[in-house]
Steps between C-alpha positions, in 0.01 A plus 500: 500500500686620817265619763514790757546248780801328311652830446506587867222765490254274690141440427310800360118481506225645291126445495277278270136598437258261335278788395583875511137570601564309825807687654447321836533153342878473451800303630861574539741324255872528423606707210735211388193278454307782307793555258541124455134475409552769232802338356331159500204639337245377753226746394579479120159335421307764699679785328473339154126497549478871534346706194757712311565816689499715177223351286264476804626712789171501704473119488874464581466709803193335624657152462834609652341629820374150568861377517695447819738780601819560701581795730877521456601786727477315828252354758171636639278442799149383453456674168696597204463870487727806562398548855572133596859478386718320746856446370716553183684217352764727333333518163310769309251355236478701176303480180603622167183525266395613153779315311463313172573145486836591303601758776461257785814324446691802398407676821561181708849464368573878542393477868706185559808685374444843643328443835738313746234499778259281279425176701242360261328598172233315310231553228141593617187281431418722202843445337513887465663598822753418760504421865805589710626431852753776605722418790486758771639522849306256732430765766403788273125450490290497809149627365330623192628850560865369483406321182370809334827686582685199360290523170590872488860409451469174307283659225765764398767234513321291240423817285874548501531149345235589246232307644156620632358299782118473600404771759276244664826342640511760768247306725660245720197262456557493105407161369636300217286236321653169459755465212680249284848556354749215453775765423455705822829669593607469862814638659517409869811700543340834388610774738238717664408839348596743764263795563612859535454519866548890501163519318348215718597669826375822383156355436508323832604809682209701375227229490167598657196284437264790601558671164290326231676633196868458597723301718656822612400735786490877464832620613487708826587860516870588580655819619554769238845520337589139595591216266202310630276785423622507138466130468146494636408772265606293207359166626158660578437622146498128388326351806207742499443486116184346376521242209355764275788741580781253438704707238490843658597365849797335363617799300462710821680240720778486252523875464521555879748224539733640234485849660594372837783282363668769308456736797676268736206419720466141377725279307425295189385190689157682544431354143543147648239586757264642230567189282404259789186687588391525132557127432303413814210708403499357140515140647182587724315607190631240260583773253615406148860509395440801280345694791792405728761611251316824422464596863863398590618731216272787630703485834825524298367780288401687796821435668701629205291816493552555876881463471496827301404691814647428853275509797693601816407491860438879546174576365149592603325427167229235519499175317173581341653813332813307415290234306232727364364499145787689322746227592268237343438695194872540451569140562224375271656707226852354566388125529221521229214435740138617460470854658149427585582243763410528866634819655338520848700479813275283708761233539782717625556523866413785727627860453788462743792724408724316245843594367486752219643488153832667493596616158845371407776743409636499143878513539777572241871483484750678274698314225824554709335342803402204288839453352671546834314201643705177501368252242462166642425192290335192655578209289382158595698355212760744359380617165202267481232618755471757777311483818153652449487401122198343337657257271365253237682188385313347205570215246347187356423198711812300576730800387683476831356831662400316822856355535644847446272673770538220758880518468467876564279456795734257646800719460333814638383305804839363556680819427732337242597592144230426233662406171805724565284794621504624863169480701373674803383240746138504622185307575326357194138392469413271208134477422457163326235437244580119474567208740803451697653196344665676200621798721639249759728344247610825354590661826674180622722520182582866591575412861748230365645740244572787737550313822298740724149483645323837509249488784342826381340362172124453564271307274119547482276168536256627223455773244388850599194639332643851466200655321320438833558751777463248771761284351738786436456604871579149616833510298574841644457366840731212441760743356480712814523181712820377326646862518767659279389330184735599210328305208158371433461249217167446332507163321309531264300804413208306380494242798500790756231729331216313650263592233463741214672507168854573401372676186283746697672823593236552774578158660870563478443832659324348800781244529775764487303724730525246773865435432572871520272539815604208695829352378715785365447721820698233690814627309567156337550440134227302340593269226219354296551188280279495191466334160570626151224626270326223298572666166774743597785328674691819559249641751320371809156345457192713557432874527776744406424683835712222662817613347413867539485450886830335521817662607712213370419234254703184383424255227629132549544283199635151439685374190337163413819393330760598740275484799645828624305776690537861418364772734455835318405835646215659312430785733718683756343818613781677694816322368670394193386156408742211587627278212322175456618211721532141372489190702520127434247259681703250678323188633618391857421199720341588831697378788420406863691598815763241433560629157326200340257531208134501600252269338124495489296210619562315173865532521526787243757779571355840576646781295471873447667782298759757586552809277879561430642802315566426135623678192209603271470257207295490188269217385709448196749222485722355226357220288554136612761313299397170318604263788311709765195504288527117456535444874212731579287305255584181677377659826154557330509136400598372848226699667244380249612136553607487862359828661336490836300784689722733690567437865378718777850617542516634139155653533635683800748675275210717368331642813379808307450354155324160498426555130865442437509153663597245234237241393759220498877457592743223421782354689856584357576127447209480244617816320870395495415169361340656193738786463807274479358358186511835321840620637735403213831429704686167537534432875267495789708750686479738205121468487478570862696816481318615190170427673606700798611798277151493326296492819711789631441701195117426505484611869684822420255607227209382706376237268465239774412492860638245748499396871699219649506246218196610312459718188223665314454739213457875559 
């Protein structure tokens, strides 16, 4: 087991307590030593002696509390408690509880694959939970308050991975009873999870320990008609709200913010500020995920309502009047809230003059004026997708849809033709739902193929939970930071929902509301990769409301016999549908800077796939003649007699379809030796030529697969 010290990270310390009831009786110990004890099962006997946690929960808890424990989050002075924390070691200790024994391994493997920041993960003493060390920046945690801010960002990150973590983990003194797991996973090269410092700094900026209920101070008054005045009005509605007045205060804050934004007093970044304050308050109270999601959506509902009516800087109308009961009654009706909710105004700031609602004008134009306007198209890819479109690309697993989209991204970023069609160059953001290993190989193949390196193609380090307003806001901030983004790819729909069900029109509505509210206003096209329906392959999986919301939709299919990919338009709202496009999947070797094939640590060549334009073909092929059938039969015999497992190089030919990897392959020499016996010609040279003709015919009709000198049955 490689250690932190061996990896160059130095010695990282935690604390060991002999008994949790004696927090002053502890000593500092290296994390490497703790993890070695877990792997070597030093405490196995003590854990095995515990009662069953399900059959006798009370006895289990009583016995467990007598075990020694570790405080993984850092070191302490004099006593292991929140107030005595001294120094972070660059780790965040996390518990995942409430799993069945069957679920433990599934969740463990999922996190190993999906969470690159995972330093270590192992099974809890009960066998029904997991313990995690998440790598974080060494200098990010200085006290328990910092730790709670970190938790406020880490919790939604894990929710986005489909995993709920224990809320008790928000205390820096969180303890972990001794564990034993010979199969502990450790990755000393795990990169640190980087916190959103915009939110972090906002919380730091407004921190005030004199206020018991929140980390924020009450914003100070600002001169009327100023941007600061408007911003303080919005902030104070949240900052002065009591816990029992959550929902109404968030509706009001959102409503006021929306009016200021559409009136030009504030810009849309006010939502970022509200989000930071809201999340900080939730972290202080330890609110449930359901409460956090409900109140975040209340801000967005209020904001959407406020966007209907601009607030300018030329009013004498008071805020109390502006946010009075009629507004709440109307909004309750729109968003389906209980109209009997709180309606008092005790949490709104004083009756300073505030900008008044200005009723927008309702303009018209004549048909002649409309037709006289110059019509401008804004194709990203001519005839395929326009800037501003919401597009869906769906197909079965391993159908080639991701290869197609990645090729399109590359060409738009580089400003080069995509499969014979002109593109308009622009920045591209690719929101990844999977790890980087597969993406790296595919983009490397595209770089080799096109010979250009687009510096303006950006890849996310993790999925985006787009049903969650905070996550959608974070994506919007990144888009604004990149600037001039022409295309946003969401790969895949399911991996970037962050919760909910694809079959629920309500959940899909929440997802699309955030896409419409935070991604589409950037002006970029949004392309979503999705799977085909389980029973109906001609439509996308899940609610029919998905297709209804799209401007453009394409189905991607792959012919299993010819291995050719076809992209077919199934919806084109404003243009004539383009004809289907067909592509062959050409396997290519990845090359280094010296144009030499790249191998992995075992010497196996690394490969990927490039889509090349091809003529549409059918799955039907002419019947094999007698000799071809005989030679094919001998391949079956050769594999049965001399077959070996496929090499890693062969496995790499199926990056998207591991189910198509052959069980066994055979060297051509073994096949040829048997085939020559059934080829009825006189000379060896004639046998050789006949065998070559047969293998060529079998390749043409996709009866056999091959790589280097190895063959298998398709």
